[in-house]
C-alpha positions in Angstrom: 29.2 2.4 -15.8 29.5 -1.0 -14.9 26.7 -2.8 -11.9 29.2 -2.0 -9.0 29.6 2.1 -10.0 26.2 2.1 -10.7 25.4 0.7 -6.7 27.9 2.6 -5.7 27.0 6.1 -7.1 23.1 5.7 -6.8 22.5 3.4 -4.5 24.8 3.1 -1.6 24.2 6.6 -0.4 20.5 5.3 0.7 22.0 2.2 3.2 22.5 4.6 6.4 23.6 3.2 9.8 19.9 1.9 11.0 19.3 0.1 14.7 20.5 -3.3 14.6 21.6 -3.3 10.9 25.6 -4.7 11.7 26.2 -5.4 7.6 24.5 -3.7 4.6 25.1 -3.0 1.2 28.9 -4.5 -0.1 28.8 -8.2 0.8 26.8 -11.1 -0.7 23.8 -10.7 2.2 22.8 -8.0 5.0 23.2 -9.0 8.5 21.0 -7.0 11.1 19.6 -8.0 14.6 16.1 -7.1 15.6 14.6 -5.6 18.8 14.6 -8.2 22.0 10.3 -9.1 21.8 10.4 -8.5 18.1 9.1 -11.0 15.3 10.4 -10.3 11.5 7.8 -9.4 9.0 8.6 -9.8 5.2 6.7 -8.4 2.2 8.1 -7.7 -1.9 6.2 -6.1 -4.1 7.2 -5.9 -7.8 6.3 -3.1 -10.3 6.5 -3.5 -14.3 6.4 -0.7 -16.8 3.1 -0.7 -18.9 1.5 -3.3 -16.1 1.5 -1.4 -12.7 2.6 2.0 -14.1 2.6 3.7 -17.4 5.7 3.8 -19.9 7.3 7.1 -19.6 6.4 7.6 -16.2 8.4 10.0 -14.3 11.5 8.1 -12.6 10.3 10.1 -9.0 6.8 8.6 -9.1 8.1 4.8 -10.1 10.2 5.7 -7.0 7.5 6.9 -4.5 4.9 4.2 -5.8 7.4 1.0 -5.6 8.4 2.3 -1.9 4.6 3.0 -0.9 2.8 0.0 -2.4 5.6 -2.0 0.1 5.6 0.3 2.9 1.4 -0.6 2.6 1.9 -4.3 3.3 4.0 -3.3 6.6 1.0 -0.8 7.3 -1.7 -4.1 7.2 0.2 -6.0 9.4 1.0 -3.0 11.7 4.8 -3.1 11.2 7.4 -0.4 12.1 9.5 0.0 9.0 13.6 -1.2 9.3 15.3 -2.4 6.0 14.8 -2.9 2.2 16.5 -4.8 -0.5 16.3 -3.7 -4.1 16.4 -5.8 -7.5 16.7 -3.7 -10.4 16.1 -4.5 -14.4 16.8 -1.5 -16.9 16.9 -1.5 -20.5 19.7 0.3 -20.3 21.6 3.1 -18.1 20.2 5.9 -17.9 21.7 8.5 -15.1 19.5 11.1 -15.1 16.4 8.6 -15.0 18.9 6.4 -12.1 19.6 10.0 -10.2 15.8 11.1 -9.9 15.0 7.6 -9.6 17.6 7.1 -6.4 16.8 10.3 -4.9 13.2 10.0 -4.6 13.8 6.4 -3.2 15.9 7.3 -0.5 13.8 10.7 0.4 10.6 8.1 0.8 12.8 5.3 2.3 14.0 7.6 5.1 11.0 9.4 5.9 9.8 5.8 6.8 12.9 5.0 9.0 14.1 2.1 6.3 17.7 1.7 5.3 18.5 -0.2 2.1 20.9 -3.2 2.9 21.4 -4.6 -0.4 20.2 -6.4 -4.0 20.7 -6.9 -7.2 20.9 -5.0 -10.9 20.8 -6.9 -14.0 19.6 -5.8 -17.4 16.2 -6.3 -19.3 12.8 -4.6 -19.3 12.5 -2.0 -16.8 11.1 -3.8 -13.7 11.5 -3.1 -10.1 11.3 -5.0 -7.1 11.3 -3.9 -3.6 11.4 -6.1 -0.2 10.7 -4.5 2.6 11.5 -5.6 6.0 9.9 -4.8 9.4 9.5 -6.1 12.9 6.2 -5.8 15.0 5.6 -7.3 18.8 5.8 -10.8 19.3 1.9 -11.7 19.1 0.4 -8.6 17.7 0.9 -8.3 14.3 -2.4 -7.8 12.3 -3.5 -10.3 9.9 -6.3 -11.2 7.6 -8.0 -14.0 9.3 -8.8 -12.5 13.1 -12.4 -10.8 12.0 -15.2 -12.0 13.2 -19.6 -12.2 12.7 -20.5 -8.6 14.0 -17.1 -6.6 13.8 -17.6 -3.7 11.7 -15.7 -3.7 8.2 -13.8 0.0 8.7 -11.7 2.2 6.2 -9.4 4.5 6.4 -9.4 7.9 3.9 -11.3 7.9 0.8 -11.3 5.3 -1.6 -11.5 5.8 -5.6 -8.9 8.6 -6.0 -6.3 6.4 -7.4 -8.3 4.5 -10.0 -9.2 8.4 -11.3 -5.4 9.3 -11.1 -4.7 6.5 -13.5 -6.4 7.5 -16.1 -4.8 11.4 -15.8 -1.9 9.4 -15.6 -2.3 7.7 -19.0 -3.8 11.2 -20.2 -2.5 14.5 -19.0 1.0 15.8 -19.9 3.3 15.6 -17.1 4.2 19.3 -17.0 0.5 19.9 -16.2 -0.2 17.3 -13.7 -1.0 19.2 -10.8 -4.2 17.6 -9.7 -4.9 15.4 -6.6 -6.3 12.6 -8.0 -3.2 12.3 -9.6 -1.2 12.4 -6.6 -3.1 9.9 -5.0 -2.2 7.7 -7.7 1.3 8.9 -8.5 2.5 8.9 -4.7 0.3 7.0 -2.5 0.2 7.6 1.3 0.7 4.2 3.1 -0.5 4.0 6.3 2.2 3.0 8.8 1.2 5.1 11.9 -2.3 3.7 11.8 -1.3 -0.1 11.2 0.6 0.3 14.2 -1.7 2.3 16.3 -4.3 -0.2 15.7 -2.4 -3.5 16.9 -4.4 -4.6 19.7 -7.4 -3.0 18.7 -8.5 -3.9 15.1 -8.9 -7.9 14.6 -8.1 -8.0 11.1 -6.7 -5.6 8.0 -5.4 -5.7 4.9 -4.2 -2.7 2.5 -6.3 -1.8 -0.9 -4.3 -2.6 -3.6 -6.6 -5.1 -6.0 -9.9 -2.9 -5.2 -12.0 -2.6 -1.6 -13.8 -5.9 -2.9 -11.1 -8.0 -3.9 -9.2 -7.3 -1.1 -12.0 -7.5 1.8 -12.9 -11.0 0.0 -9.1 -12.0 1.3 -10.1 -11.1 5.0 -13.6 -13.0 4.7 -12.4 -15.8 3.0 -8.9 -16.5 5.8 -11.9 -15.4 8.7 -14.1 -17.8 7.3 -17.2 -15.3 7.6 -18.9 -13.2 4.9 -19.1 -9.3 4.8 -21.9 -7.0 3.8 -20.7 -3.3 2.4 -23.1 -0.5 2.2 -22.2 1.4 -0.8 -24.2 4.6 0.4 -21.6 4.6 3.1 -18.1 4.4 0.9 -15.8 7.8 1.7 -15.6 9.6 -1.3 -13.7 12.6 -1.9 -15.1 15.8 -3.2 -13.1 15.9 -5.7 -13.6 13.0 -7.0 -17.3 13.3 -7.4 -16.8 16.3 -8.8 -14.3 14.9 -11.5 -16.7 11.3 -12.6 -19.7 11.5 -10.4 -21.2 9.5 -8.2 -22.0 6.4 -9.8 -18.7 6.2 -11.0 -17.2 7.4 -8.1 -18.7 4.2 -6.2 -17.4 1.9 -9.0 -14.1 2.9 -8.7 -14.1 3.0 -4.9 -15.3 -0.5 -4.7 -13.0 -2.1 -7.7 -10.6 0.7 -8.5 -7.4 -0.6 -6.6 -4.2 1.4 -5.9 -5.5 3.7 -3.1 -3.4 2.0 -0.3 -5.8 2.3 2.0 -6.3 -0.3 5.3 -9.3 -2.2 5.3 -9.8 -3.4 8.8 -12.4 -5.5 11.2 -13.2 -3.8 14.4 -15.2 -4.9 16.9 -18.3 -2.5 17.6 -17.3 -1.8 21.4 -13.8 -0.5 20.0 -14.9 1.5 17.1 -14.5 5.1 19.5 -11.1 4.1 20.8 -10.0 3.0 17.1 -10.9 6.8 15.5 -9.1 8.4 18.1 -5.8 6.1 17.7 -6.7 7.2 14.1 -6.5 10.8 14.8 -3.5 10.8 16.6 -2.0 8.8 13.4 -3.8 11.9 11.1 -6.3 10.1 9.0 -9.9 9.4 9.6 -12.2 6.0 10.0 -15.3 5.4 8.6 -17.7 2.5 9.1 -19.1 0.8 5.7 -20.6 -2.2 6.7 -20.2 -5.7 8.7 -18.7 -9.2 8.8 -21.3 -11.6 8.7 -21.8 -15.2 8.9 -21.7 -16.7 5.8 -18.9 -16.9 3.0 -18.0 -13.8 0.0 -18.9 -10.2 -0.1 -22.0 -8.8 -0.5 -22.9 -4.7 -1.6 -25.9 -3.1 -0.2 -27.3 0.3 -1.4 -30.6 2.2 1.1 -31.9 -1.7 1.7 -31.3 -2.8 -1.5 -29.1 -5.1 -3.2 -26.2 -3.4 -5.5 -24.1 -5.1 -8.1 -21.0 -3.9 -8.9 -19.6 -3.6 -12.7 -16.3 -5.1 -10.9 -14.9 -6.3 -8.1 -11.1 -5.8 -8.5 -7.8 -6.7 -10.2 -6.7 -10.0 -11.2 -3.1 -10.3 -12.8 -4.2 -13.5 -14.5 -7.4 -13.4 -15.3 
């Protein structure tokens, strides 16, 4: 199977006729036209075997994570998903692996309304790069730079589950892998509907990929302010607390990463509206702190300073 047969067999079926797509897979580049009044939003993420997912991770799980991490970036910008390109580096061609990967990727992209419009294939260590493209009404994108002192620090869903799920992914035979925490790591839910719903309500947003404290710190730095987090208000699932206990659950929530929930800056007078819109998007919001004058992110518990064991993931630390 050469690279052109591989593309035709496994990935051409993922190139459905999306609105605005004039030319997709099969040429040197794709051509598409955005809806009037919409701005292009582009993100890209790479997953490397042994770094972002365990060796011998099931291909369907790899595909689910690859789609989710990119869709989560679009969600954090308040963007509607539209198109994607895929760069696939394979050590060898394994038809069963490719079929399972392509099927799962196709399901994830189709569910988001995102057509595969091109990409590249090559030989090497298993590495997958997806570039996701979306659109947002001009001037309405959520960014990291809009938070102001007095805004509330708000998060969606629950935090820390994916960190516990990673431990399970490394230790649990896949035939026995039926656990809600494992599911949060294998197939995270990108909050695309939430991001779009909170345009014009939230002032800033980011998704939790490297850990709550690290990612909240990016908002604070870009917005030139500080943030305070009350660890007693962290949204922790019952499954996480039962698995690891309260103390470890808090540490996982603060620094574990891979949750792909949204962290938002919401003005206090817009909180009720934000919560109502979130319910419409099928997710809950929790206030865990506030943005303050100054710099950096501080943690408190019952009014006392709290020093976390870690603050998040850095690739080159």
